[in-house]
Structures are given as C-alpha cells and as structure tokens.
mmCIF file as Biopython writes it, N, C-alpha, C and O atoms, coordinates in Angstrom:
data_model
#
loop_
_atom_site.group_PDB
_atom_site.id
_atom_site.type_symbol
_atom_site.label_atom_id
_atom_site.label_alt_id
_atom_site.label_comp_id
_atom_site.label_asym_id
_atom_site.label_entity_id
_atom_site.label_seq_id
_atom_site.pdbx_PDB_ins_code
_atom_site.Cartn_x
_atom_site.Cartn_y
_atom_site.Cartn_z
_atom_site.occupancy
_atom_site.B_iso_or_equiv
_atom_site.auth_seq_id
_atom_site.auth_asym_id
_atom_site.pdbx_PDB_model_num
ATOM 1   N N  . MET A ? 1  ? 7.326   -22.455 7.327  1.0 0.0 1  A 1 
ATOM 2   C CA . MET A ? 1  ? 5.981   -22.864 7.673  1.0 0.0 1  A 1 
ATOM 3   C C  . MET A ? 1  ? 4.981   -21.803 7.239  1.0 0.0 1  A 1 
ATOM 4   O O  . MET A ? 1  ? 5.303   -20.615 7.192  1.0 0.0 1  A 1 
ATOM 5   N N  . ASN A ? 2  ? 3.785   -22.232 6.929  1.0 0.0 2  A 1 
ATOM 6   C CA . ASN A ? 2  ? 2.720   -21.304 6.559  1.0 0.0 2  A 1 
ATOM 7   C C  . ASN A ? 2  ? 2.120   -20.663 7.798  1.0 0.0 2  A 1 
ATOM 8   O O  . ASN A ? 2  ? 1.981   -21.294 8.846  1.0 0.0 2  A 1 
ATOM 9   N N  . GLU A ? 3  ? 1.766   -19.378 7.648  1.0 0.0 3  A 1 
ATOM 10  C CA . GLU A ? 3  ? 1.105   -18.679 8.743  1.0 0.0 3  A 1 
ATOM 11  C C  . GLU A ? 3  ? -0.352  -19.089 8.781  1.0 0.0 3  A 1 
ATOM 12  O O  . GLU A ? 3  ? -0.936  -19.377 7.736  1.0 0.0 3  A 1 
ATOM 13  N N  . PRO A ? 4  ? -0.957  -19.121 9.969  1.0 0.0 4  A 1 
ATOM 14  C CA . PRO A ? 4  ? -2.392  -19.393 10.026 1.0 0.0 4  A 1 
ATOM 15  C C  . PRO A ? 4  ? -3.149  -18.268 9.332  1.0 0.0 4  A 1 
ATOM 16  O O  . PRO A ? 4  ? -2.651  -17.147 9.228  1.0 0.0 4  A 1 
ATOM 17  N N  . SER A ? 5  ? -4.355  -18.573 8.860  1.0 0.0 5  A 1 
ATOM 18  C CA . SER A ? 5  ? -5.127  -17.576 8.130  1.0 0.0 5  A 1 
ATOM 19  C C  . SER A ? 5  ? -5.499  -16.387 9.018  1.0 0.0 5  A 1 
ATOM 20  O O  . SER A ? 5  ? -5.654  -15.268 8.527  1.0 0.0 5  A 1 
ATOM 21  N N  . GLU A ? 6  ? -5.639  -16.627 10.311 1.0 0.0 6  A 1 
ATOM 22  C CA . GLU A ? 6  ? -5.942  -15.536 11.221 1.0 0.0 6  A 1 
ATOM 23  C C  . GLU A ? 6  ? -4.650  -15.046 11.865 1.0 0.0 6  A 1 
ATOM 24  O O  . GLU A ? 6  ? -3.911  -15.828 12.463 1.0 0.0 6  A 1 
ATOM 25  N N  . THR A ? 7  ? -4.385  -13.762 11.741 1.0 0.0 7  A 1 
ATOM 26  C CA . THR A ? 7  ? -3.204  -13.167 12.341 1.0 0.0 7  A 1 
ATOM 27  C C  . THR A ? 7  ? -3.478  -12.917 13.817 1.0 0.0 7  A 1 
ATOM 28  O O  . THR A ? 7  ? -4.562  -12.470 14.192 1.0 0.0 7  A 1 
ATOM 29  N N  . LYS A ? 8  ? -2.496  -13.205 14.642 1.0 0.0 8  A 1 
ATOM 30  C CA . LYS A ? 8  ? -2.644  -12.931 16.071 1.0 0.0 8  A 1 
ATOM 31  C C  . LYS A ? 8  ? -2.794  -11.431 16.270 1.0 0.0 8  A 1 
ATOM 32  O O  . LYS A ? 8  ? -2.109  -10.640 15.622 1.0 0.0 8  A 1 
ATOM 33  N N  . PHE A ? 9  ? -3.692  -11.044 17.166 1.0 0.0 9  A 1 
ATOM 34  C CA . PHE A ? 9  ? -3.940  -9.639  17.439 1.0 0.0 9  A 1 
ATOM 35  C C  . PHE A ? 9  ? -3.879  -9.430  18.935 1.0 0.0 9  A 1 
ATOM 36  O O  . PHE A ? 9  ? -4.526  -10.153 19.693 1.0 0.0 9  A 1 
ATOM 37  N N  . ASP A ? 10 ? -3.119  -8.464  19.361 1.0 0.0 10 A 1 
ATOM 38  C CA . ASP A ? 10 ? -2.937  -8.178  20.773 1.0 0.0 10 A 1 
ATOM 39  C C  . ASP A ? 10 ? -4.196  -7.506  21.328 1.0 0.0 10 A 1 
ATOM 40  O O  . ASP A ? 10 ? -4.480  -6.351  21.013 1.0 0.0 10 A 1 
ATOM 41  N N  . ARG A ? 11 ? -4.932  -8.224  22.140 1.0 0.0 11 A 1 
ATOM 42  C CA . ARG A ? 11 ? -6.184  -7.692  22.699 1.0 0.0 11 A 1 
ATOM 43  C C  . ARG A ? 11 ? -5.957  -6.454  23.562 1.0 0.0 11 A 1 
ATOM 44  O O  . ARG A ? 11 ? -6.860  -5.631  23.711 1.0 0.0 11 A 1 
ATOM 45  N N  . ARG A ? 12 ? -4.769  -6.314  24.125 1.0 0.0 12 A 1 
ATOM 46  C CA . ARG A ? 12 ? -4.483  -5.103  24.920 1.0 0.0 12 A 1 
ATOM 47  C C  . ARG A ? 12 ? -4.502  -3.860  24.050 1.0 0.0 12 A 1 
ATOM 48  O O  . ARG A ? 12 ? -4.795  -2.763  24.525 1.0 0.0 12 A 1 
ATOM 49  N N  . MET A ? 13 ? -4.186  -4.039  22.760 1.0 0.0 13 A 1 
ATOM 50  C CA . MET A ? 13 ? -4.202  -2.904  21.845 1.0 0.0 13 A 1 
ATOM 51  C C  . MET A ? 13 ? -5.631  -2.362  21.686 1.0 0.0 13 A 1 
ATOM 52  O O  . MET A ? 13 ? -5.829  -1.156  21.541 1.0 0.0 13 A 1 
ATOM 53  N N  . ILE A ? 14 ? -6.614  -3.255  21.713 1.0 0.0 14 A 1 
ATOM 54  C CA . ILE A ? 14 ? -8.010  -2.833  21.575 1.0 0.0 14 A 1 
ATOM 55  C C  . ILE A ? 14 ? -8.379  -1.823  22.649 1.0 0.0 14 A 1 
ATOM 56  O O  . ILE A ? 14 ? -9.074  -0.842  22.385 1.0 0.0 14 A 1 
ATOM 57  N N  . GLU A ? 15 ? -7.910  -2.073  23.852 1.0 0.0 15 A 1 
ATOM 58  C CA . GLU A ? 15 ? -8.236  -1.183  24.966 1.0 0.0 15 A 1 
ATOM 59  C C  . GLU A ? 15 ? -7.686  0.224   24.752 1.0 0.0 15 A 1 
ATOM 60  O O  . GLU A ? 15 ? -8.231  1.189   25.288 1.0 0.0 15 A 1 
ATOM 61  N N  . ALA A ? 16 ? -6.623  0.348   23.982 1.0 0.0 16 A 1 
ATOM 62  C CA . ALA A ? 16 ? -6.000  1.652   23.731 1.0 0.0 16 A 1 
ATOM 63  C C  . ALA A ? 16 ? -6.611  2.358   22.523 1.0 0.0 16 A 1 
ATOM 64  O O  . ALA A ? 16 ? -6.481  3.574   22.384 1.0 0.0 16 A 1 
ATOM 65  N N  . LEU A ? 17 ? -7.275  1.602   21.649 1.0 0.0 17 A 1 
ATOM 66  C CA . LEU A ? 17 ? -7.828  2.179   20.425 1.0 0.0 17 A 1 
ATOM 67  C C  . LEU A ? 17 ? -9.283  2.604   20.624 1.0 0.0 17 A 1 
ATOM 68  O O  . LEU A ? 17 ? -10.045 1.962   21.347 1.0 0.0 17 A 1 
ATOM 69  N N  . VAL A ? 18 ? -9.642  3.693   19.970 1.0 0.0 18 A 1 
ATOM 70  C CA . VAL A ? 18 ? -11.032 4.155   19.953 1.0 0.0 18 A 1 
ATOM 71  C C  . VAL A ? 18 ? -11.407 4.476   18.508 1.0 0.0 18 A 1 
ATOM 72  O O  . VAL A ? 18 ? -10.541 4.644   17.650 1.0 0.0 18 A 1 
ATOM 73  N N  . CYS A ? 19 ? -12.692 4.556   18.262 1.0 0.0 19 A 1 
ATOM 74  C CA . CYS A ? 19 ? -13.172 4.902   16.930 1.0 0.0 19 A 1 
ATOM 75  C C  . CYS A ? 19 ? -12.691 6.310   16.581 1.0 0.0 19 A 1 
ATOM 76  O O  . CYS A ? 19 ? -12.868 7.233   17.376 1.0 0.0 19 A 1 
ATOM 77  N N  . PRO A ? 20 ? -12.089 6.488   15.413 1.0 0.0 20 A 1 
ATOM 78  C CA . PRO A ? 20 ? -11.600 7.819   15.042 1.0 0.0 20 A 1 
ATOM 79  C C  . PRO A ? 20 ? -12.733 8.818   14.778 1.0 0.0 20 A 1 
ATOM 80  O O  . PRO A ? 20 ? -12.508 10.028  14.794 1.0 0.0 20 A 1 
ATOM 81  N N  . LEU A ? 21 ? -13.931 8.320   14.539 1.0 0.0 21 A 1 
ATOM 82  C CA . LEU A ? 21 ? -15.063 9.190   14.256 1.0 0.0 21 A 1 
ATOM 83  C C  . LEU A ? 21 ? -15.795 9.611   15.527 1.0 0.0 21 A 1 
ATOM 84  O O  . LEU A ? 21 ? -16.122 10.786  15.697 1.0 0.0 21 A 1 
ATOM 85  N N  . THR A ? 22 ? -16.053 8.655   16.421 1.0 0.0 22 A 1 
ATOM 86  C CA . THR A ? 22 ? -16.871 8.922   17.616 1.0 0.0 22 A 1 
ATOM 87  C C  . THR A ? 22 ? -16.075 8.961   18.920 1.0 0.0 22 A 1 
ATOM 88  O O  . THR A ? 22 ? -16.587 9.403   19.948 1.0 0.0 22 A 1 
ATOM 89  N N  . GLN A ? 23 ? -14.833 8.503   18.880 1.0 0.0 23 A 1 
ATOM 90  C CA . GLN A ? 23 ? -13.973 8.424   20.075 1.0 0.0 23 A 1 
ATOM 91  C C  . GLN A ? 23 ? -14.531 7.455   21.125 1.0 0.0 23 A 1 
ATOM 92  O O  . GLN A ? 23 ? -14.259 7.605   22.316 1.0 0.0 23 A 1 
ATOM 93  N N  . THR A ? 24 ? -15.311 6.463   20.682 1.0 0.0 24 A 1 
ATOM 94  C CA . THR A ? 24 ? -15.874 5.458   21.582 1.0 0.0 24 A 1 
ATOM 95  C C  . THR A ? 24 ? -15.081 4.153   21.473 1.0 0.0 24 A 1 
ATOM 96  O O  . THR A ? 24 ? -14.378 3.937   20.486 1.0 0.0 24 A 1 
ATOM 97  N N  . PRO A ? 25 ? -15.191 3.277   22.488 1.0 0.0 25 A 1 
ATOM 98  C CA . PRO A ? 25 ? -14.453 2.009   22.465 1.0 0.0 25 A 1 
ATOM 99  C C  . PRO A ? 25 ? -14.851 1.125   21.281 1.0 0.0 25 A 1 
ATOM 100 O O  . PRO A ? 25 ? -15.949 1.235   20.735 1.0 0.0 25 A 1 
ATOM 101 N N  . LEU A ? 26 ? -13.926 0.253   20.909 1.0 0.0 26 A 1 
ATOM 102 C CA . LEU A ? 26 ? -14.129 -0.688  19.807 1.0 0.0 26 A 1 
ATOM 103 C C  . LEU A ? 26 ? -14.220 -2.098  20.357 1.0 0.0 26 A 1 
ATOM 104 O O  . LEU A ? 26 ? -13.709 -2.386  21.439 1.0 0.0 26 A 1 
ATOM 105 N N  . SER A ? 27 ? -14.873 -2.975  19.607 1.0 0.0 27 A 1 
ATOM 106 C CA . SER A ? 27 ? -14.867 -4.393  19.957 1.0 0.0 27 A 1 
ATOM 107 C C  . SER A ? 27 ? -14.177 -5.146  18.822 1.0 0.0 27 A 1 
ATOM 108 O O  . SER A ? 27 ? -14.108 -4.669  17.690 1.0 0.0 27 A 1 
ATOM 109 N N  . TYR A ? 28 ? -13.669 -6.330  19.150 1.0 0.0 28 A 1 
ATOM 110 C CA . TYR A ? 28 ? -12.862 -7.113  18.218 1.0 0.0 28 A 1 
ATOM 111 C C  . TYR A ? 28 ? -13.663 -8.289  17.683 1.0 0.0 28 A 1 
ATOM 112 O O  . TYR A ? 28 ? -14.210 -9.075  18.455 1.0 0.0 28 A 1 
ATOM 113 N N  . ASP A ? 29 ? -13.732 -8.409  16.368 1.0 0.0 29 A 1 
ATOM 114 C CA . ASP A ? 29 ? -14.355 -9.555  15.711 1.0 0.0 29 A 1 
ATOM 115 C C  . ASP A ? 29 ? -13.227 -10.410 15.137 1.0 0.0 29 A 1 
ATOM 116 O O  . ASP A ? 29 ? -12.684 -10.108 14.075 1.0 0.0 29 A 1 
ATOM 117 N N  . ALA A ? 30 ? -12.882 -11.480 15.853 1.0 0.0 30 A 1 
ATOM 118 C CA . ALA A ? 30 ? -11.756 -12.330 15.456 1.0 0.0 30 A 1 
ATOM 119 C C  . ALA A ? 30 ? -12.034 -13.058 14.147 1.0 0.0 30 A 1 
ATOM 120 O O  . ALA A ? 30 ? -11.121 -13.254 13.346 1.0 0.0 30 A 1 
ATOM 121 N N  . GLU A ? 31 ? -13.276 -13.460 13.920 1.0 0.0 31 A 1 
ATOM 122 C CA . GLU A ? 31 ? -13.621 -14.210 12.713 1.0 0.0 31 A 1 
ATOM 123 C C  . GLU A ? 31 ? -13.422 -13.365 11.454 1.0 0.0 31 A 1 
ATOM 124 O O  . GLU A ? 31 ? -12.894 -13.851 10.454 1.0 0.0 31 A 1 
ATOM 125 N N  . LYS A ? 32 ? -13.845 -12.101 11.506 1.0 0.0 32 A 1 
ATOM 126 C CA . LYS A ? 32 ? -13.729 -11.222 10.343 1.0 0.0 32 A 1 
ATOM 127 C C  . LYS A ? 32 ? -12.465 -10.379 10.357 1.0 0.0 32 A 1 
ATOM 128 O O  . LYS A ? 32 ? -12.183 -9.668  9.393  1.0 0.0 32 A 1 
ATOM 129 N N  . GLN A ? 33 ? -11.691 -10.453 11.454 1.0 0.0 33 A 1 
ATOM 130 C CA . GLN A ? 33 ? -10.482 -9.647  11.611 1.0 0.0 33 A 1 
ATOM 131 C C  . GLN A ? 33 ? -10.799 -8.167  11.423 1.0 0.0 33 A 1 
ATOM 132 O O  . GLN A ? 33 ? -10.245 -7.493  10.555 1.0 0.0 33 A 1 
ATOM 133 N N  . GLU A ? 34 ? -11.716 -7.683  12.273 1.0 0.0 34 A 1 
ATOM 134 C CA . GLU A ? 34 ? -12.138 -6.287  12.232 1.0 0.0 34 A 1 
ATOM 135 C C  . GLU A ? 34 ? -12.304 -5.749  13.642 1.0 0.0 34 A 1 
ATOM 136 O O  . GLU A ? 34 ? -12.533 -6.499  14.591 1.0 0.0 34 A 1 
ATOM 137 N N  . LEU A ? 35 ? -12.185 -4.440  13.757 1.0 0.0 35 A 1 
ATOM 138 C CA . LEU A ? 35 ? -12.541 -3.732  14.974 1.0 0.0 35 A 1 
ATOM 139 C C  . LEU A ? 35 ? -13.856 -3.024  14.694 1.0 0.0 35 A 1 
ATOM 140 O O  . LEU A ? 35 ? -13.991 -2.316  13.696 1.0 0.0 35 A 1 
ATOM 141 N N  . LEU A ? 36 ? -14.821 -3.221  15.578 1.0 0.0 36 A 1 
ATOM 142 C CA . LEU A ? 36 ? -16.164 -2.711  15.354 1.0 0.0 36 A 1 
ATOM 143 C C  . LEU A ? 36 ? -16.459 -1.495  16.218 1.0 0.0 36 A 1 
ATOM 144 O O  . LEU A ? 36 ? -16.200 -1.480  17.421 1.0 0.0 36 A 1 
ATOM 145 N N  . SER A ? 37 ? -17.007 -0.479  15.570 1.0 0.0 37 A 1 
ATOM 146 C CA . SER A ? 37 ? -17.501 0.703   16.269 1.0 0.0 37 A 1 
ATOM 147 C C  . SER A ? 37 ? -19.015 0.671   16.169 1.0 0.0 37 A 1 
ATOM 148 O O  . SER A ? 37 ? -19.588 0.996   15.129 1.0 0.0 37 A 1 
ATOM 149 N N  . LYS A ? 38 ? -19.660 0.275   17.268 1.0 0.0 38 A 1 
ATOM 150 C CA . LYS A ? 38 ? -21.120 0.213   17.264 1.0 0.0 38 A 1 
ATOM 151 C C  . LYS A ? 38 ? -21.717 1.606   17.203 1.0 0.0 38 A 1 
ATOM 152 O O  . LYS A ? 38 ? -22.794 1.787   16.634 1.0 0.0 38 A 1 
ATOM 153 N N  . ALA A ? 39 ? -21.048 2.590   17.773 1.0 0.0 39 A 1 
ATOM 154 C CA . ALA A ? 39 ? -21.557 3.966   17.768 1.0 0.0 39 A 1 
ATOM 155 C C  . ALA A ? 39 ? -21.592 4.552   16.356 1.0 0.0 39 A 1 
ATOM 156 O O  . ALA A ? 39 ? -22.510 5.298   16.016 1.0 0.0 39 A 1 
ATOM 157 N N  . ALA A ? 40 ? -20.600 4.220   15.537 1.0 0.0 40 A 1 
ATOM 158 C CA . ALA A ? 40 ? -20.520 4.753   14.173 1.0 0.0 40 A 1 
ATOM 159 C C  . ALA A ? 40 ? -21.038 3.765   13.125 1.0 0.0 40 A 1 
ATOM 160 O O  . ALA A ? 40 ? -21.130 4.100   11.944 1.0 0.0 40 A 1 
ATOM 161 N N  . ASN A ? 41 ? -21.379 2.535   13.566 1.0 0.0 41 A 1 
ATOM 162 C CA . ASN A ? 41 ? -21.792 1.468   12.641 1.0 0.0 41 A 1 
ATOM 163 C C  . ASN A ? 41 ? -20.739 1.225   11.563 1.0 0.0 41 A 1 
ATOM 164 O O  . ASN A ? 41 ? -21.052 1.110   10.378 1.0 0.0 41 A 1 
ATOM 165 N N  . LEU A ? 42 ? -19.475 1.149   12.007 1.0 0.0 42 A 1 
ATOM 166 C CA . LEU A ? 42 ? -18.363 0.914   11.095 1.0 0.0 42 A 1 
ATOM 167 C C  . LEU A ? 42 ? -17.516 -0.255  11.588 1.0 0.0 42 A 1 
ATOM 168 O O  . LEU A ? 42 ? -17.412 -0.503  12.790 1.0 0.0 42 A 1 
ATOM 169 N N  . ALA A ? 43 ? -16.911 -0.969  10.635 1.0 0.0 43 A 1 
ATOM 170 C CA . ALA A ? 43 ? -15.977 -2.050  10.933 1.0 0.0 43 A 1 
ATOM 171 C C  . ALA A ? 43 ? -14.639 -1.708  10.292 1.0 0.0 43 A 1 
ATOM 172 O O  . ALA A ? 43 ? -14.537 -1.580  9.072  1.0 0.0 43 A 1 
ATOM 173 N N  . PHE A ? 44 ? -13.627 -1.564  11.117 1.0 0.0 44 A 1 
ATOM 174 C CA . PHE A ? 44 ? -12.289 -1.221  10.648 1.0 0.0 44 A 1 
ATOM 175 C C  . PHE A ? 44 ? -11.489 -2.510  10.445 1.0 0.0 44 A 1 
ATOM 176 O O  . PHE A ? 44 ? -11.401 -3.328  11.361 1.0 0.0 44 A 1 
ATOM 177 N N  . PRO A ? 45 ? -10.905 -2.703  9.260  1.0 0.0 45 A 1 
ATOM 178 C CA . PRO A ? 45 ? -10.179 -3.951  8.982  1.0 0.0 45 A 1 
ATOM 179 C C  . PRO A ? 45 ? -8.849  -4.025  9.729  1.0 0.0 45 A 1 
ATOM 180 O O  . PRO A ? 45 ? -8.232  -3.013  10.061 1.0 0.0 45 A 1 
ATOM 181 N N  . ILE A ? 46 ? -8.438  -5.262  9.978  1.0 0.0 46 A 1 
ATOM 182 C CA . ILE A ? 46 ? -7.104  -5.523  10.517 1.0 0.0 46 A 1 
ATOM 183 C C  . ILE A ? 46 ? -6.362  -6.264  9.417  1.0 0.0 46 A 1 
ATOM 184 O O  . ILE A ? 46 ? -6.753  -7.366  9.031  1.0 0.0 46 A 1 
ATOM 185 N N  . ARG A ? 47 ? -5.298  -5.663  8.916  1.0 0.0 47 A 1 
ATOM 186 C CA . ARG A ? 47 ? -4.531  -6.255  7.814  1.0 0.0 47 A 1 
ATOM 187 C C  . ARG A ? 47 ? -3.117  -6.550  8.280  1.0 0.0 47 A 1 
ATOM 188 O O  . ARG A ? 47 ? -2.377  -5.649  8.676  1.0 0.0 47 A 1 
ATOM 189 N N  . GLY A ? 48 ? -2.757  -7.805  8.226  1.0 0.0 48 A 1 
ATOM 190 C CA . GLY A ? 48 ? -1.422  -8.209  8.657  1.0 0.0 48 A 1 
ATOM 191 C C  . GLY A ? 48 ? -1.161  -7.894  10.116 1.0 0.0 48 A 1 
ATOM 192 O O  . GLY A ? 48 ? -0.030  -7.606  10.508 1.0 0.0 48 A 1 
ATOM 193 N N  . GLY A ? 49 ? -2.225  -7.949  10.928 1.0 0.0 49 A 1 
ATOM 194 C CA . GLY A ? 49 ? -2.096  -7.667  12.351 1.0 0.0 49 A 1 
ATOM 195 C C  . GLY A ? 49 ? -2.122  -6.194  12.692 1.0 0.0 49 A 1 
ATOM 196 O O  . GLY A ? 49 ? -1.956  -5.826  13.855 1.0 0.0 49 A 1 
ATOM 197 N N  . ILE A ? 50 ? -2.329  -5.337  11.694 1.0 0.0 50 A 1 
ATOM 198 C CA . ILE A ? 50 ? -2.327  -3.887  11.916 1.0 0.0 50 A 1 
ATOM 199 C C  . ILE A ? 50 ? -3.721  -3.324  11.661 1.0 0.0 50 A 1 
ATOM 200 O O  . ILE A ? 50 ? -4.250  -3.465  10.559 1.0 0.0 50 A 1 
ATOM 201 N N  . PRO A ? 51 ? -4.326  -2.687  12.666 1.0 0.0 51 A 1 
ATOM 202 C CA . PRO A ? 51 ? -5.639  -2.085  12.459 1.0 0.0 51 A 1 
ATOM 203 C C  . PRO A ? 51 ? -5.546  -0.887  11.508 1.0 0.0 51 A 1 
ATOM 204 O O  . PRO A ? 51 ? -4.675  -0.029  11.658 1.0 0.0 51 A 1 
ATOM 205 N N  . VAL A ? 52 ? -6.441  -0.843  10.543 1.0 0.0 52 A 1 
ATOM 206 C CA . VAL A ? 52 ? -6.513  0.271   9.603  1.0 0.0 52 A 1 
ATOM 207 C C  . VAL A ? 52 ? -7.633  1.187   10.102 1.0 0.0 52 A 1 
ATOM 208 O O  . VAL A ? 52 ? -8.814  0.926   9.872  1.0 0.0 52 A 1 
ATOM 209 N N  . MET A ? 53 ? -7.243  2.258   10.785 1.0 0.0 53 A 1 
ATOM 210 C CA . MET A ? 53 ? -8.202  3.110   11.479 1.0 0.0 53 A 1 
ATOM 211 C C  . MET A ? 53 ? -8.604  4.325   10.640 1.0 0.0 53 A 1 
ATOM 212 O O  . MET A ? 53 ? -8.710  5.436   11.160 1.0 0.0 53 A 1 
ATOM 213 N N  . LEU A ? 54 ? -8.824  4.111   9.366  1.0 0.0 54 A 1 
ATOM 214 C CA . LEU A ? 54 ? -9.243  5.175   8.461  1.0 0.0 54 A 1 
ATOM 215 C C  . LEU A ? 54 ? -10.719 4.995   8.141  1.0 0.0 54 A 1 
ATOM 216 O O  . LEU A ? 54 ? -11.141 3.912   7.736  1.0 0.0 54 A 1 
ATOM 217 N N  . VAL A ? 55 ? -11.507 6.052   8.319  1.0 0.0 55 A 1 
ATOM 218 C CA . VAL A ? 55 ? -12.938 5.977   8.057  1.0 0.0 55 A 1 
ATOM 219 C C  . VAL A ? 55 ? -13.188 5.576   6.608  1.0 0.0 55 A 1 
ATOM 220 O O  . VAL A ? 55 ? -14.130 4.833   6.335  1.0 0.0 55 A 1 
ATOM 221 N N  . ASP A ? 56 ? -12.370 6.049   5.678  1.0 0.0 56 A 1 
ATOM 222 C CA . ASP A ? 56 ? -12.535 5.711   4.265  1.0 0.0 56 A 1 
ATOM 223 C C  . ASP A ? 56 ? -12.303 4.234   3.968  1.0 0.0 56 A 1 
ATOM 224 O O  . ASP A ? 56 ? -12.797 3.714   2.967  1.0 0.0 56 A 1 
ATOM 225 N N  . GLU A ? 57 ? -11.554 3.561   4.834  1.0 0.0 57 A 1 
ATOM 226 C CA . GLU A ? 57 ? -11.279 2.124   4.659  1.0 0.0 57 A 1 
ATOM 227 C C  . GLU A ? 57 ? -12.273 1.242   5.411  1.0 0.0 57 A 1 
ATOM 228 O O  . GLU A ? 57 ? -12.289 0.027   5.217  1.0 0.0 57 A 1 
ATOM 229 N N  . ALA A ? 58 ? -13.087 1.831   6.252  1.0 0.0 58 A 1 
ATOM 230 C CA . ALA A ? 58 ? -14.020 1.075   7.085  1.0 0.0 58 A 1 
ATOM 231 C C  . ALA A ? 58 ? -15.211 0.588   6.275  1.0 0.0 58 A 1 
ATOM 232 O O  . ALA A ? 58 ? -15.605 1.194   5.279  1.0 0.0 58 A 1 
ATOM 233 N N  . ARG A ? 59 ? -15.770 -0.526  6.734  1.0 0.0 59 A 1 
ATOM 234 C CA . ARG A ? 59 ? -16.959 -1.115  6.128  1.0 0.0 59 A 1 
ATOM 235 C C  . ARG A ? 59 ? -18.163 -0.702  6.959  1.0 0.0 59 A 1 
ATOM 236 O O  . ARG A ? 59 ? -18.127 -0.742  8.189  1.0 0.0 59 A 1 
ATOM 237 N N  . LYS A ? 60 ? -19.238 -0.304  6.269  1.0 0.0 60 A 1 
ATOM 238 C CA . LYS A ? 60 ? -20.479 0.072   6.954  1.0 0.0 60 A 1 
ATOM 239 C C  . LYS A ? 60 ? -21.133 -1.185  7.491  1.0 0.0 60 A 1 
ATOM 240 O O  . LYS A ? 60 ? -21.295 -2.164  6.763  1.0 0.0 60 A 1 
ATOM 241 N N  . ILE A ? 61 ? -21.512 -1.164  8.774  1.0 0.0 61 A 1 
ATOM 242 C CA . ILE A ? 61 ? -22.198 -2.294  9.400  1.0 0.0 61 A 1 
ATOM 243 C C  . ILE A ? 61 ? -23.691 -2.089  9.212  1.0 0.0 61 A 1 
ATOM 244 O O  . ILE A ? 61 ? -24.246 -1.058  9.591  1.0 0.0 61 A 1 
ATOM 245 N N  . GLU A ? 62 ? -24.323 -3.078  8.626  1.0 0.0 62 A 1 
ATOM 246 C CA . GLU A ? 62 ? -25.784 -3.033  8.439  1.0 0.0 62 A 1 
ATOM 247 C C  . GLU A ? 62 ? -26.463 -3.529  9.705  1.0 0.0 62 A 1 
ATOM 248 O O  . GLU A ? 62 ? -25.987 -4.465  10.347 1.0 0.0 62 A 1 
ATOM 249 N N  . ASP A ? 63 ? -27.559 -2.913  10.055 1.0 0.0 63 A 1 
ATOM 250 C CA . ASP A ? 63 ? -28.301 -3.311  11.262 1.0 0.0 63 A 1 
ATOM 251 C C  . ASP A ? 63 ? -28.985 -4.641  11.099 1.0 0.0 63 A 1 
ATOM 252 O O  . ASP A ? 63 ? -29.648 -5.112  12.023 1.0 0.0 63 A 1 
#
C-alpha cells in the first residue's frame, strides 16, 4: 500500500524538542511538515517523520 503524503509525527516528541538556536519551544505545522521556532523565525523540516534540527537546513520564516 502507498503511504499517505503526510507522515505521522508523534506530538509528544514536540514537547521534548526545542530550537537549537534559542532553546525555546517549537510548534508543529502539520500542513508543511515543519517545526516552527517563532523566536528564531526558522522552520525546521520533518523528513520521513524525523525532525531535521540543523540551523543550516532550516527555512527562514518571513513575517
């Protein structure tokens, strides 16, 4: 069977993760499959259900 386009992500993991730059909590954007750091204005991608918590891989969030 084909996997759904959105990978399941354990919301409990979000509570354990913080922004690697600011050490502040992250929020989850299910539509874009990203973890958002509002303090750093960065969006960290989730690839294959695994958060990529590297600042170099993060997307800058425009205001």
